[in-house]
Steps between C-alpha positions, in 0.01 A plus 500: 500500500678813373219744581192507721199724432326591823122472505359839613233349724471818710470748211120456496423282802167318494489378861700528824840332506564251780800272532631259764832351401827343615839654427816294447757471776720799572818512293680706763407263782561185293855600410584616851359174639714300258811679624410457868409133448833433327688654793292323768593164650276220374195475274268797450165461324387815318124505430328733255822562307498704180623328186617750241812575296659672800429230756593219261840663444547527877408133543738392224780703657450321833509165321817601314659587834426146618196556722235227524189667355170320432239692298130420468352768275139372499501510881691833507758355739879489521711295740852630564755325719746748648837429655506759776662779299732287286498477120516135383751577225816711520498591133207538262354702212147641527276715280250728676308591182315831544427445870626800696435326832698191398776721361549701818417234761716224354790737434509590870458136608787383282718791603467382860594139415844359429525408133513614138171594338419607145175696467330583170168666415263598221573796274236696694661425836843590362374860476387520862732634772711267713799723576398605852470138617814389316694792652388400849604138446836618367548714812426186705786313332343335195664520161247565225585490129236659275525349152318755283439829683626600842225481760268284292434135411667266415769469766697249707522517879808365680432485874676362805199582717446822695703581810421874524249611762331782309423628153346800327265475202340768283129421449425800277444276196332207676395396849573142390870564571426538871246215505758272340771578754260474794382151404852378417659635820396191699768310305763675714592368844540847654292811563459707185383858442379649173500879454307655214538806283258626238124526518238245403160383621525264796187290442688212339772516766232475767362197315848344508550558873148376581568178310837459671314517832250241376796273425647558847750786460463829688695806392539844657474831315629845588310787332453298179872560435682210669377141508657241732481121469624289796773245441296211639208561262358198314192450285255229606351263241120491504177480301449851364189645333570762231258791470318582174682760290357843582677644195298262281183558702534872429403448136175338608434776752564749220197352324280611791645851478427524127156339505354632824433136589652288773786252506607260775837324476508203734752495785627856440483696827627834626745326738685357197879488499484671159528877479290514182187466714543877553357544150156409635521778760594732213194391304290586807635856486399512134138419581485121539411305813677193639384241751729233645272196529595154631517385137717788382492874426199614298554822303200693366550760230427871544142612561332637186818404317683813619867408535713776648855584403765474769843628599674195647850388595525142369867441584410220743267320256643608167414174318149646489600828335408346164159391630432850629616653171272272298199609707588870548357626165149416625529720811330841527823687571876458439701227672855538630696178563804593707824342620531237227827593329647158575249328270709623208736212586254210512397260222462809282528874554152502647476877527564531128261211428221676689539830317553338159194277520271766645612735222415234242146502639476881485549558872740774611758373748841634595801396705598758762818378667402187693128570457242458224212739424192363320208706375151352478356440154337253267750241375475387140598181319871421506754218507676473835874443480588272791881511474492133608379617842226292661358786707465729198299231320268423790448858621400648165256216437290685759486812283373280218204382707352852459662600170422322170796406284775452760745235379775358722816405313697196622244409769684180589764703681261463798641146539761656725252515789143413387529270202128454428387856574349560156321165509348603832408841355330328204292291739399806704390683185303200370319456828409869517365503144278195551 
Protein backbone atom coordinates (compact mmCIF):
# COMPACT_ATOMS: atom_id res chain seq x y z
CA UNK A 1 0.00 0.00 0.00
CA UNK A 2 1.78 3.13 -1.27
CA UNK A 3 -1.03 5.57 -0.46
CA UNK A 4 -4.11 5.64 1.75
CA UNK A 5 -7.12 7.88 1.07
CA UNK A 6 -8.86 8.79 4.30
CA UNK A 7 -12.64 8.51 4.35
CA UNK A 8 -14.05 11.90 5.48
CA UNK A 9 -16.72 10.39 7.72
CA UNK A 10 -17.01 13.57 9.82
CA UNK A 11 -17.31 16.05 6.93
CA UNK A 12 -21.11 15.61 6.89
CA UNK A 13 -21.88 13.43 9.91
CA UNK A 14 -25.21 11.61 9.85
CA UNK A 15 -25.32 10.39 13.46
CA UNK A 16 -23.32 10.67 16.70
CA UNK A 17 -19.92 8.99 16.76
CA UNK A 18 -19.28 6.50 19.56
CA UNK A 19 -16.28 4.22 19.88
CA UNK A 20 -14.97 1.81 22.52
CA UNK A 21 -11.65 0.32 21.53
CA UNK A 22 -8.38 -1.25 22.68
CA UNK A 23 -4.99 0.29 21.95
CA UNK A 24 -1.83 -1.77 21.42
CA UNK A 25 0.74 -2.06 24.18
CA UNK A 26 2.94 0.93 24.90
CA UNK A 27 6.12 1.05 22.83
CA UNK A 28 7.92 3.11 25.46
CA UNK A 29 6.99 0.74 28.28
CA UNK A 30 7.60 -2.41 26.21
CA UNK A 31 11.15 -1.41 25.31
CA UNK A 32 11.99 -0.25 28.82
CA UNK A 33 10.58 -3.51 30.21
CA UNK A 34 12.72 -5.51 27.79
CA UNK A 35 15.83 -3.72 29.03
CA UNK A 36 14.93 -4.15 32.71
CA UNK A 37 14.02 -7.82 32.19
CA UNK A 38 17.35 -8.49 30.46
CA UNK A 39 19.23 -6.95 33.39
CA UNK A 40 17.15 -8.72 36.07
CA UNK A 41 18.08 -12.08 37.57
CA UNK A 42 15.84 -14.88 36.31
CA UNK A 43 12.79 -15.13 34.05
CA UNK A 44 10.47 -12.16 33.55
CA UNK A 45 7.12 -12.55 31.79
CA UNK A 46 5.99 -9.40 29.97
CA UNK A 47 2.23 -9.35 29.27
CA UNK A 48 0.51 -7.02 26.82
CA UNK A 49 3.73 -6.40 24.89
CA UNK A 50 3.71 -4.36 21.69
CA UNK A 51 4.94 -6.08 18.55
CA UNK A 52 6.11 -3.58 15.96
CA UNK A 53 9.23 -2.83 13.92
CA UNK A 54 10.82 -1.11 16.92
CA UNK A 55 10.11 -3.81 19.48
CA UNK A 56 11.04 -6.62 17.09
CA UNK A 57 14.44 -4.99 16.53
CA UNK A 58 14.91 -4.72 20.30
CA UNK A 59 13.99 -8.39 20.73
CA UNK A 60 16.37 -9.47 17.97
CA UNK A 61 19.17 -7.44 19.54
CA UNK A 62 18.67 -9.23 22.87
CA UNK A 63 18.76 -12.58 21.08
CA UNK A 64 21.93 -11.57 19.22
CA UNK A 65 23.52 -10.70 22.56
CA UNK A 66 22.78 -14.24 23.74
CA UNK A 67 19.74 -13.68 25.96
CA UNK A 68 17.09 -16.41 26.20
CA UNK A 69 13.98 -14.74 24.75
CA UNK A 70 10.68 -16.54 24.07
CA UNK A 71 8.07 -14.62 22.05
CA UNK A 72 4.37 -15.42 21.73
CA UNK A 73 2.89 -12.74 19.48
CA UNK A 74 -0.72 -14.02 19.47
CA UNK A 75 -0.71 -13.92 23.28
CA UNK A 76 1.20 -10.59 23.35
CA UNK A 77 3.78 -12.04 25.74
CA UNK A 78 7.57 -12.15 25.95
CA UNK A 79 9.68 -14.20 28.35
CA UNK A 80 13.20 -12.90 28.99
CA UNK A 81 15.75 -14.65 31.18
CA UNK A 82 18.21 -12.17 32.66
CA UNK A 83 21.58 -12.88 34.21
CA UNK A 84 21.64 -10.29 36.97
CA UNK A 85 23.26 -7.50 34.96
CA UNK A 86 25.58 -9.63 32.82
CA UNK A 87 25.56 -9.86 29.02
CA UNK A 88 25.72 -13.51 27.85
CA UNK A 89 28.23 -12.74 25.10
CA UNK A 90 31.39 -10.63 25.30
CA UNK A 91 31.37 -9.72 21.63
CA UNK A 92 28.44 -9.34 19.25
CA UNK A 93 26.98 -7.32 16.37
CA UNK A 94 23.45 -5.91 16.64
CA UNK A 95 21.21 -3.76 14.44
CA UNK A 96 18.71 -1.48 16.20
CA UNK A 97 16.79 -0.57 13.02
CA UNK A 98 14.94 2.74 13.46
CA UNK A 99 14.21 2.19 17.16
CA UNK A 100 15.47 5.19 19.12
CA UNK A 101 14.82 3.45 22.44
CA UNK A 102 16.80 0.36 21.42
CA UNK A 103 19.56 2.57 20.03
CA UNK A 104 20.05 4.58 23.21
CA UNK A 105 19.22 1.92 25.82
CA UNK A 106 21.38 -0.84 24.36
CA UNK A 107 24.28 1.53 23.70
CA UNK A 108 24.37 2.43 27.40
CA UNK A 109 23.95 -1.21 28.48
CA UNK A 110 26.82 -2.38 26.30
CA UNK A 111 29.00 0.53 27.33
CA UNK A 112 28.67 -0.65 30.93
CA UNK A 113 29.61 -4.26 30.08
CA UNK A 114 33.05 -5.67 29.37
CA UNK A 115 33.30 -6.59 25.70
CA UNK A 116 33.43 -5.45 22.08
CA UNK A 117 30.14 -4.51 20.46
CA UNK A 118 29.33 -3.44 16.91
CA UNK A 119 26.08 -1.48 16.58
CA UNK A 120 24.38 -0.65 13.28
CA UNK A 121 21.06 1.01 12.43
CA UNK A 122 18.69 1.99 9.64
CA UNK A 123 19.42 4.95 7.38
CA UNK A 124 16.78 6.91 9.32
CA UNK A 125 18.39 6.16 12.68
CA UNK A 126 21.82 7.06 11.30
CA UNK A 127 20.56 10.66 11.06
CA UNK A 128 19.43 10.86 14.68
CA UNK A 129 21.75 12.20 17.40
CA UNK A 130 23.86 9.87 19.53
CA UNK A 131 26.85 12.10 20.29
CA UNK A 132 25.83 13.15 23.81
CA UNK A 133 25.53 9.53 24.98
CA UNK A 134 28.67 8.42 23.14
CA UNK A 135 30.61 11.34 24.66
CA UNK A 136 29.49 10.34 28.15
CA UNK A 137 30.53 6.72 27.61
CA UNK A 138 33.89 7.90 26.28
CA UNK A 139 34.37 10.04 29.40
CA UNK A 140 33.63 6.90 31.45
CA UNK A 141 36.49 5.03 29.77
CA UNK A 142 34.92 3.38 26.72
CA UNK A 143 36.56 3.58 23.33
CA UNK A 144 34.03 4.23 20.58
CA UNK A 145 34.88 4.13 16.87
CA UNK A 146 32.24 5.72 14.62
CA UNK A 147 32.49 4.21 11.14
CA UNK A 148 30.67 6.76 8.97
CA UNK A 149 30.06 10.05 10.80
CA UNK A 150 31.32 11.05 14.22
CA UNK A 151 28.57 10.86 16.82
CA UNK A 152 26.25 8.70 14.74
CA UNK A 153 25.59 5.05 13.85
CA UNK A 154 27.26 2.71 13.00
CA UNK A 155 29.95 2.40 15.66
CA UNK A 156 31.92 -0.11 17.73
CA UNK A 157 32.14 0.06 21.52
CA UNK A 158 35.22 -1.29 23.32
CA UNK A 159 34.54 -1.44 27.06
CA UNK A 160 36.30 -2.82 30.11
CA UNK A 161 33.29 -2.00 32.28
CA UNK A 162 32.75 1.22 34.23
CA UNK A 163 34.78 2.03 37.33
CA UNK A 164 33.99 5.77 37.57
CA UNK A 165 31.48 6.88 40.19
CA UNK A 166 29.79 9.70 38.28
CA UNK A 167 29.02 10.98 34.81
CA UNK A 168 27.48 13.98 33.08
CA UNK A 169 25.13 13.73 30.10
CA UNK A 170 23.53 16.41 27.93
CA UNK A 171 19.82 15.62 27.42
CA UNK A 172 19.07 18.62 25.19
CA UNK A 173 18.51 16.38 22.15
CA UNK A 174 16.83 13.45 23.91
CA UNK A 175 15.78 12.41 27.40
CA UNK A 176 16.51 8.83 26.30
CA UNK A 177 20.21 9.47 27.01
CA UNK A 178 19.47 9.85 30.72
CA UNK A 179 16.93 7.00 30.77
CA UNK A 180 19.51 4.72 29.17
CA UNK A 181 22.22 5.50 31.71
CA UNK A 182 19.82 5.24 34.65
CA UNK A 183 18.64 1.75 33.69
CA UNK A 184 22.16 0.53 32.86
CA UNK A 185 23.75 1.88 36.06
CA UNK A 186 22.71 -1.21 38.05
CA UNK A 187 25.39 -3.11 36.10
CA UNK A 188 28.02 -1.36 38.24
CA UNK A 189 28.94 -2.68 41.68
CA UNK A 190 29.34 0.79 43.22
CA UNK A 191 27.26 3.90 43.85
CA UNK A 192 26.85 5.97 40.70
CA UNK A 193 25.68 9.55 40.12
CA UNK A 194 24.47 11.04 36.85
CA UNK A 195 24.47 14.83 36.39
CA UNK A 196 22.54 16.38 33.53
CA UNK A 197 22.92 19.44 31.36
CA UNK A 198 20.50 20.70 28.74
CA UNK A 199 16.74 20.96 28.92
CA UNK A 200 14.12 18.41 27.95
CA UNK A 201 10.72 17.24 29.16
CA UNK A 202 10.97 14.88 32.12
CA UNK A 203 7.84 12.78 31.54
CA UNK A 204 9.72 9.90 29.93
CA UNK A 205 12.44 10.06 32.59
CA UNK A 206 9.76 9.81 35.26
CA UNK A 207 8.38 6.78 33.41
CA UNK A 208 11.86 5.22 33.49
CA UNK A 209 12.36 5.80 37.22
CA UNK A 210 8.84 4.56 38.03
CA UNK A 211 9.52 1.34 36.13
CA UNK A 212 12.89 0.93 37.84
CA UNK A 213 11.03 1.10 41.16
CA UNK A 214 8.53 -1.49 39.92
CA UNK A 215 11.49 -3.76 39.17
CA UNK A 216 12.96 -3.18 42.64
CA UNK A 217 15.46 -0.32 42.24
CA UNK A 218 15.09 2.97 44.12
CA UNK A 219 17.04 6.03 43.04
CA UNK A 220 17.43 9.47 44.61
CA UNK A 221 17.17 12.78 42.76
CA UNK A 222 18.46 16.23 43.64
CA UNK A 223 16.56 19.10 41.96
CA UNK A 224 16.09 17.08 38.75
CA UNK A 225 19.81 17.68 38.10
CA UNK A 226 21.63 14.78 39.79
CA UNK A 227 20.40 11.19 39.87
CA UNK A 228 21.97 8.60 42.19
CA UNK A 229 21.78 4.81 41.88
CA UNK A 230 23.02 2.70 44.84
CA UNK A 231 25.75 0.15 44.25
CA UNK A 232 23.71 -2.74 45.64
CA UNK A 233 20.79 -2.13 43.26
CA UNK A 234 19.37 -5.15 41.40
CA UNK A 235 16.29 -5.65 39.25
CA UNK A 236 13.84 -8.36 40.31
CA UNK A 237 12.35 -10.73 37.72
CA UNK A 238 8.55 -10.82 37.76
CA UNK A 239 5.32 -11.02 35.77
CA UNK A 240 4.81 -7.51 34.41
CA UNK A 241 1.70 -6.06 32.74
CA UNK A 242 2.40 -3.44 30.05
CA UNK A 243 -0.02 -0.53 29.75
CA UNK A 244 -1.84 0.29 26.49
CA UNK A 245 -0.02 2.89 24.39
CA UNK A 246 -1.45 6.32 25.21
CA UNK A 247 0.32 7.76 22.16
CA UNK A 248 -1.70 5.38 19.97
CA UNK A 249 -4.87 5.96 21.99
CA UNK A 250 -4.53 9.68 21.28
CA UNK A 251 -5.50 9.16 17.64
CA UNK A 252 -8.75 7.54 18.72
CA UNK A 253 -9.41 10.30 21.24
CA UNK A 254 -8.77 12.79 18.44
CA UNK A 255 -11.80 11.31 16.68
CA UNK A 256 -14.00 12.42 19.59
CA UNK A 257 -12.55 15.93 19.37
CA UNK A 258 -13.28 16.17 15.64
CA UNK A 259 -16.72 14.56 15.69
CA UNK A 260 -18.18 15.88 18.93
CA UNK A 261 -18.85 12.24 19.82
CA UNK A 262 -17.33 10.12 22.55
CA UNK A 263 -14.47 7.64 22.61
CA UNK A 264 -13.40 5.24 25.36
CA UNK A 265 -10.03 3.48 25.12
CA UNK A 266 -9.95 0.51 27.46
CA UNK A 267 -7.43 0.46 30.31
CA UNK A 268 -6.16 4.02 29.71
CA UNK A 269 -6.33 5.98 32.98
CA UNK A 270 -5.06 9.32 34.24
CA UNK A 271 -2.61 7.58 36.62
CA UNK A 272 -0.76 6.15 33.59
CA UNK A 273 3.03 6.03 33.58
CA UNK A 274 2.87 7.74 30.17
CA UNK A 275 3.15 11.51 29.96
CA UNK A 276 1.05 11.65 26.78
CA UNK A 277 -2.08 11.31 28.92
CA UNK A 278 -1.65 15.08 29.45
CA UNK A 279 -3.08 15.52 25.95
CA UNK A 280 -6.52 14.61 27.30
CA UNK A 281 -6.31 17.39 29.90
CA UNK A 282 -5.37 19.71 27.03
CA UNK A 283 -8.43 18.62 25.07
CA UNK A 284 -10.53 19.48 28.14
CA UNK A 285 -9.18 23.04 28.00
CA UNK A 286 -10.19 23.16 24.34
CA UNK A 287 -13.81 22.35 25.15
CA UNK A 288 -13.96 18.56 25.54
CA UNK A 289 -14.85 16.61 28.67
CA UNK A 290 -13.08 13.54 30.06
CA UNK A 291 -14.24 10.95 32.57
CA UNK A 292 -11.95 8.28 34.02
CA UNK A 293 -14.23 5.24 34.31
CA UNK A 294 -13.28 1.78 35.62
CA UNK A 295 -13.11 0.63 31.99
CA UNK A 296 -10.94 3.51 30.81
CA UNK A 297 -11.02 7.25 30.07
CA UNK A 298 -14.03 8.39 28.05
CA UNK A 299 -13.49 11.61 26.08
CA UNK A 300 -16.49 13.54 24.74
CA UNK A 301 -15.99 16.14 22.04
CA UNK A 302 -16.72 19.85 22.48
CA UNK A 303 -20.30 20.97 23.09
CA UNK A 304 -21.98 22.34 19.95
CA UNK A 305 -18.80 21.38 18.12
CA UNK A 306 -16.97 24.51 19.31
CA UNK A 307 -13.30 23.59 19.66
CA UNK A 308 -11.17 26.35 21.14
CA UNK A 309 -7.62 27.19 20.17
CA UNK A 310 -4.97 26.93 22.86
CA UNK A 311 -1.54 28.21 23.85
CA UNK A 312 0.20 25.16 25.32
CA UNK A 313 3.70 24.04 26.27
CA UNK A 314 3.95 20.46 24.96
CA UNK A 315 7.62 19.87 25.80
CA UNK A 316 6.72 17.07 28.23
CA UNK A 317 4.39 15.27 25.79
CA UNK A 318 5.82 16.35 22.46
CA UNK A 319 4.96 13.09 20.64
CA UNK A 320 1.45 14.55 20.53
CA UNK A 321 2.45 17.83 18.88
CA UNK A 322 1.53 16.29 15.52
CA UNK A 323 -1.88 15.20 16.82
CA UNK A 324 -2.56 18.70 18.11
CA UNK A 325 -1.40 20.23 14.82
CA UNK A 326 -3.68 17.95 12.80
CA UNK A 327 -6.69 19.04 14.87
CA UNK A 328 -5.81 22.74 15.35
CA UNK A 329 -7.24 24.00 12.00
CA UNK A 330 -10.75 23.16 13.25
CA UNK A 331 -10.46 25.36 16.36
CA UNK A 332 -12.16 28.77 16.63
CA UNK A 333 -8.93 30.64 17.34
CA UNK A 334 -5.17 30.22 16.73
CA UNK A 335 -3.16 27.49 18.45
CA UNK A 336 0.39 27.87 19.75
CA UNK A 337 2.35 24.65 20.38
CA UNK A 338 5.39 25.58 22.45
CA UNK A 339 8.63 24.00 23.65
CA UNK A 340 8.94 21.37 20.92
CA UNK A 341 12.21 22.30 19.21
CA UNK A 342 13.68 18.88 19.96
CA UNK A 343 11.17 17.16 17.66
CA UNK A 344 13.26 18.39 14.74
CA UNK A 345 15.62 15.51 15.60
CA UNK A 346 13.16 12.61 15.72
CA UNK A 347 12.13 10.21 12.94
CA UNK A 348 11.75 13.30 10.76
CA UNK A 349 12.03 17.04 11.30
CA UNK A 350 8.55 17.06 12.77
CA UNK A 351 8.31 20.83 13.04
CA UNK A 352 8.95 21.14 9.32
CA UNK A 353 6.56 18.25 8.60
CA UNK A 354 3.77 20.01 10.49
CA UNK A 355 4.16 23.31 8.66
CA UNK A 356 4.69 21.69 5.25
CA UNK A 357 1.63 19.46 5.45
CA UNK A 358 -0.66 22.12 6.90
CA UNK A 359 0.46 24.47 4.12
CA UNK A 360 -0.39 21.81 1.54
CA UNK A 361 -3.93 21.83 2.93
CA UNK A 362 -4.17 25.64 2.78
CA UNK A 363 -3.68 26.22 6.50
CA UNK A 364 -1.28 28.96 7.61
CA UNK A 365 1.30 27.69 10.09
CA UNK A 366 4.71 29.03 11.04
CA UNK A 367 7.72 27.99 13.09
CA UNK A 368 8.70 30.57 15.71
CA UNK A 369 11.88 29.35 17.38
CA UNK A 370 10.90 26.22 19.31
CA UNK A 371 7.18 26.92 18.88
CA UNK A 372 4.60 26.50 16.12
CA UNK A 373 1.72 28.89 15.36
CA UNK A 374 -1.36 27.52 13.56
CA UNK A 375 -4.28 29.58 12.31
CA UNK A 376 -7.77 28.10 12.09
CA UNK A 377 -9.21 27.50 8.63
CA UNK A 378 -10.84 25.03 6.30
CA UNK A 379 -8.34 22.44 5.05
CA UNK A 380 -8.59 21.31 1.45
CA UNK A 381 -7.61 18.12 -0.36
CA UNK A 382 -3.90 17.33 -0.30
CA UNK A 383 -1.36 14.51 -0.23
CA UNK A 384 0.40 14.24 3.12
CA UNK A 385 4.14 13.67 2.92
CA UNK A 386 5.02 11.39 5.83
CA UNK A 387 8.83 11.50 5.57
CA UNK A 388 8.75 7.83 6.65
CA UNK A 389 7.54 9.00 10.07
CA UNK A 390 4.80 6.92 11.68
CA UNK A 391 3.38 9.78 13.75
CA UNK A 392 3.03 12.07 10.73
CA UNK A 393 1.02 9.38 8.93
CA UNK A 394 -1.30 8.61 11.83
CA UNK A 395 -1.82 12.19 13.04
CA UNK A 396 -2.82 13.67 9.69
CA UNK A 397 -5.26 10.83 9.06
CA UNK A 398 -7.36 12.68 11.65
CA UNK A 399 -7.50 15.80 9.48
CA UNK A 400 -8.77 13.60 6.66
CA UNK A 401 -11.73 12.42 8.73
CA UNK A 402 -13.21 15.94 8.32
CA UNK A 403 -11.59 16.94 5.02
CA UNK A 404 -12.37 15.16 1.72
CA UNK A 405 -9.41 14.22 -0.44
CA UNK A 406 -6.66 13.74 2.16
CA UNK A 407 -4.21 11.09 0.95
CA UNK A 408 -1.46 9.67 3.17
CA UNK A 409 1.70 8.72 1.30
CA UNK A 410 3.67 5.68 2.52
CA UNK A 411 1.11 4.77 5.21
CA UNK A 412 2.95 1.57 6.10
CA UNK A 413 5.59 3.60 7.91
CA UNK A 414 3.20 3.23 10.89
CA UNK A 415 4.61 -0.31 11.28
CA UNK A 416 7.22 1.25 13.53
CA UNK A 417 4.74 1.40 16.42
CA UNK A 418 1.17 0.53 15.29
CA UNK A 419 1.46 -1.77 12.31
CA UNK A 420 -2.26 -2.23 11.59
CA UNK A 421 -3.39 1.33 12.33
CA UNK A 422 -4.90 1.93 8.89
CA UNK A 423 -6.69 -1.42 8.98
CA UNK A 424 -8.21 -0.39 12.30
CA UNK A 425 -9.13 3.02 10.85
CA UNK A 426 -10.83 1.30 7.89
CA UNK A 427 -12.91 -0.79 10.28
CA UNK A 428 -13.92 2.27 12.32
CA UNK A 429 -15.02 4.10 9.17
CA UNK A 430 -16.99 1.10 7.87
CA UNK A 431 -18.80 0.66 11.15
CA UNK A 432 -19.71 4.35 11.32
CA UNK A 433 -21.06 4.38 7.76
CA UNK A 434 -23.28 1.33 8.27
